[in-house]
N, C-alpha and C positions, 0 to 999 in steps of 0.2 A: 877347141875354139878359144881365141884369146880374150876371154872376158875377165873383168876385174871383179873381185868380191865386193859386195855392198858393204862399205865401211862407214864408220862414223854414225852408226844407227844404234838404237836402244838394244841392250842385250837381253837375253831371256830372263835375267834376274828381275827385270821390271814387270814381268808378267806373272800373274797368279798361276801356280802350277795347276794343271788340269787333272781332276780326279776321275773324270769320265771321258768318253770319246769326244775328241774335238769336233766342233760344229762349223758349218759354213760361216756363222757369225764370228767365231773365233778367228778364222782366217781373214775375214773382212776387216775385223778390228786391227789385226796385225798390219794389213796392207794400208789401212787408213792412217796408221801411226806414222809410217815413213813416207807415204805419198798421199797427203790429205786431199780430199776432193776439192777443197777450196783453191788448190793450185791449178785445177783443170780449166781449160778455155771455156768460155760461155757457151759455145756451140757444141761442146762435147757431151757425151753420155757416159758417165763413169759410175763405178760402184757395183753393187749387186744388181744384176740385170735380169737374171733368171734364177728362180728357186726360192727357198725358204731359209732364213738364217738359222732356224732350229734343226735343219737337216744335218746328219752326221757328215763329217768330212775327214776321213782317215786316209783317203787317197786323192791327191790333188795333182793335176797336170797343168803346167804352164805352156803357153804357145803364143805366137805372134798374132794369129788370126784363127777364128772359128771357121773351118772349112770342112767339106766332106771327109777329107783325109784325117784331120785332127778329131772330128767327132767320132769317126770309126775307131780310132785308136783309144779315145776316152771310154767308149762303150766296151771295147774288147778288154781293156785293162781295168775295168770296173772302177773308174774314177767317180768320185762324188761331186767334184767341182773342177771346172776349167777356169784358170786365171788367164784370160786372153788380153793381150795388150790392146788390140783393136776391138771395139765394142760390137756386140750382137745382142739385141738390135742396136743400130746406130741411129737411123732416121725413124721417126714415128711410123708405126704400122697400123693401118685401119683393120687389117685382118691377118690371121696367121693360118695359112693354108699351104698345101703341098704344091701350089701353082707357082711359088717363087722359091728360089734357092734358100733365102733366109728363112722362109716359112718351113721348108722341109727340115732344115737343120734344127730349128727351134722345136719342132714337133718331135724329132728324134731324141733331143736332149731331155725334154719334159717327160717323154714316155719312159726314158731310162732313169729318171730321177737325178739328173746331173745339172748342177747349177752353173751359172756363168758370172764371173766377176771381171770387170775391166778397169784398170787404173789409167790407161791411155795417157792423155797429156799431163795428168798429175804425176805419173811416173817419169815422163819426159823432163818435167820441171823441178822435181824433188831435189832436195839437197844432195842426195846420193843417187840421183836418177840416171837415166840413160845418157843425157847430154853431158853430165858431170863425168861419167865413166868413159865416154868418147874423148873428152878433153884430157883425162888422166892417161888414157891409152896412147894418145898422140904425144905425150910428154910435155903438155903445156904447163906453164907456170902462171902464178897470180890469176888463177881462174876465178871468174865471177859470172853471174847471169848476164846475158845480153840484155834482157828486160827483167829487172828485179821484181819479185813479188812485192805487193804493197806493204805487207807487214813483216816480211822476212827477206832480208837482202842477201841471204845465202841460198835462197831458192828463187826460181823464176824461169822464164822461157829462154831457151838457148843458152849458150855459154860463150865467153870470150876469154882468150888467154894468150900468153906470149911464149914463143919458142925460145928456149935458152941457148940455142945455137942457130947459125945461119943455114937455112935449108932452101932448096929450090922447090917449086911447086911439084915437080916430078918426084923428088925425094920424099916430100911429105905424103904424096899419094901412095908411094911404095910402103911407107911406114904404116899408113892406114890399112892397106891391104893385108899386111902382116898381122896387125893387131886383130882385125876382123876375120882372119883366116879365110879369106875369100877364095873359093874354089874356082879355078880358071874355067871350068866347064859350065858353071852357073854364075850369074851376076856379071856385071860389065862395068867396071870402074871407068868413068869418063871424066875428062878435064875440059875446062874452059880456061884459056890462057896458054902461055908458053911454058913448056916443061922447065926451062932454065931460069924463069923469073923467080927472084928471091921472095920469100914470105917470112914474116916475123910475128904479125898480129893476126890471130886466127879466130874466126867466129864459127860456131857449131850449132847445127839445128838438125836433129835426127828426123828420119821420115821424109815427108814432102815439105821441105823447109825453104823453098825459094822465096816465100813471102818475107823471110827474114833478111833478104839482101839489102833492103833500104836501111835497116837498122845497122847492119854490118858496115855499110858505106858511111853512115852517119857517125860511126864510132871508129873510123879510120882503119878498119880491117883491110888487109890486102888479100885475104882468102876467106871463103866460106865453104865449110864442109857440111854437106847435107845429102840425104839419100837420093833425092830426085828433085828436078826443077823444071819449070816450063821452058819452052823454047824462047819465049820473049824475055824471061828472066836471064837466060843464058846470054842473049844478045845484050841486055843491059849490063851484065857483069863484064862482058868483053869491052863494051864501050867505055866503062869506068875503070878498066884495067884492074879489075878484082878477079883473082883466080877462083874457080869453082872446082871442087872435087866431089864427084857424085858416084858413090859406091853402089847405089841402088837402095830402094826403100827397105827391102828385106834385110840386107846385110847391115844397114845402119842401125837396126833395132833388134834383130833376132838374138844377137849375142847376149843381150842383157836378160833374156828370159831364162837362161841357164843359171845365172847368178841369183835371179829372183827366186828360183826354185830352191836353191841352197839356203837362201836367207829365211824363207818361210819354214823350211824343214828345221833349221837351227832354232827358230823362235818358238815353235809349238811342238811339244813332245807328243808322241803317239800319232803323228801324221807322216805319211810317205809322200814326198813331193818329187816330181821329175819333170824335166823339160821334154816336150814332145820329141819322140825319136823318129817320127815319120815326116814331120813338116819340112818342106823344101821350098826354095825360091821358085815361083812358077816360070820365071824368065830364065832362059839358057842361051848360051852363045852358039852360033852355027858357023 
């Protein structure tokens, strides 16, 4: 898969060498360092969501979402911690029972002694986060946050950048598909706009980022790349002659979980980290 390594981040030399087995707390501290919880959206639920920071964590799996498939893999592979981009739990829960899917998954994880950490929108907005690497992968220049963080103008929500060459909307979509290594059998890259319209100023918002359309328009972008968008946002983009490239929610974020696994493994000695080998986009083409 065409992911970029997480660059521009603290090296292992900044961490105190671990003389004992690494813990969930050690992994959490490493993740907090490059994707601070302060960058997360107010509505989000990030950080250590399941488990105890003192639990050992010599086997860590990253994934996009905690699902029956990824939970089964984590248990089978004897993981101590799942680093899931999407939080579980996300919404407040009054009870944890087997009557709901979320409850079933949480009960299985707790019974197996597996913790869950989610960086979610903090990872989206981090200086070397998902949106930054989408921008790099598309070859954008002069990259900056679409909405800068209050105290850190190198971090923030979304990204905005310029193409160093003249491309059409269709050509940019093809470049994105190559970078994300989108399997034609799964995922479905969709466009709003004409294939041959030229694009030069591009906004990026991974996941479900249609809400960033107004910001993209306000900053004179002629294209927004996001995973998915509502029908009405698509109509608004068309009315404003702003191209939309929609590779799918899964494809727009999942690539970064492989580089995240490499980063954590490099930063903490004595821990084996891998990106889920069984996770797949639930959507497929027919």
